[in-house]
C-alpha positions in Angstrom: -12.4 9.3 3.6 -14.1 11.3 6.1 -16.2 10.8 9.0 -18.9 13.4 9.6 -19.1 13.4 13.4 -22.5 15.6 13.6 -24.4 13.3 11.3 -22.5 10.0 11.9 -22.5 9.6 8.4 -19.9 6.4 7.5 -17.5 6.4 5.3 -17.8 5.9 1.4 -17.3 2.9 -0.2 -13.5 2.0 -1.6 -12.7 3.6 -4.8 -13.6 1.2 -7.7 -9.5 0.3 -8.3 -9.2 -0.7 -5.0 -11.9 -3.0 -5.0 -10.6 -4.5 -8.5 -7.3 -4.9 -6.9 -8.7 -7.3 -4.2 -8.3 -4.7 -1.4 -11.9 -4.4 0.0 -10.4 -5.6 2.9 -7.5 -3.7 3.5 -9.6 -0.6 3.0 -12.0 -2.2 5.3 -9.3 -2.3 7.8 -8.0 1.0 7.3 -11.4 2.6 7.7 -11.8 0.9 11.1 -8.6 2.0 12.2 -9.1 5.5 11.4 -12.5 5.7 13.1 -10.3 4.2 16.3 -8.2 6.7 16.0 -10.4 9.5 15.4 -12.3 8.3 18.2 -9.2 8.0 20.2 -8.4 12.0 19.6 -5.2 10.6 17.7 -4.3 13.8 15.3 -4.4 13.2 11.5 -0.9 13.3 11.4 0.0 10.9 13.9 -2.5 8.8 12.1 -0.7 9.3 8.6 2.7 8.7 10.2 1.5 5.5 12.0 0.1 4.0 8.7 2.9 5.5 6.7 5.4 3.4 8.9 3.3 0.4 9.1 3.6 0.0 5.3 7.2 0.7 4.8 7.5 -2.2 7.8 5.5 -4.5 5.4 7.5 -3.5 2.5 11.1 -3.3 3.9 12.5 -3.0 -0.2 10.5 0.2 -0.7 12.0 1.1 2.8 15.5 0.5 1.5 15.0 2.2 -1.5 13.3 5.4 0.1 16.6 5.5 2.4 19.1 4.9 0.0 17.3 7.4 -2.1 17.4 10.2 0.9 21.1 9.2 1.6 21.9 10.2 -2.2 20.0 13.6 -1.7 22.3 14.7 1.4 25.2 13.7 -0.4 24.5 15.9 -3.0 23.4 18.7 -0.9 26.6 18.5 1.2 28.8 18.6 -2.5 26.8 21.4 -3.6 27.1 23.5 0.1 30.9 22.8 -0.3 30.9 20.5 2.5 31.9 18.0 0.1 34.3 17.1 -2.6 32.7 16.2 -5.8 34.3 13.1 -7.5 
């Protein structure tokens, strides 16, 4: 979604898949949050990071799965670099 600030165009409608899944309210809230962030001058990376963190907060199981994968990858890196014995 891109908002052209020169022409003040509004965001495009949500993709059909989102509407089919009943996520139109989510799309509208996310669009509003993006507008607020842009008007406040928030960097796109900061907005994306905040949205991702909010999603992980709302999905603790996913956050736990990702943390476990990150931990396993760190262990594998230690093993491959010879800083940890392989079992």
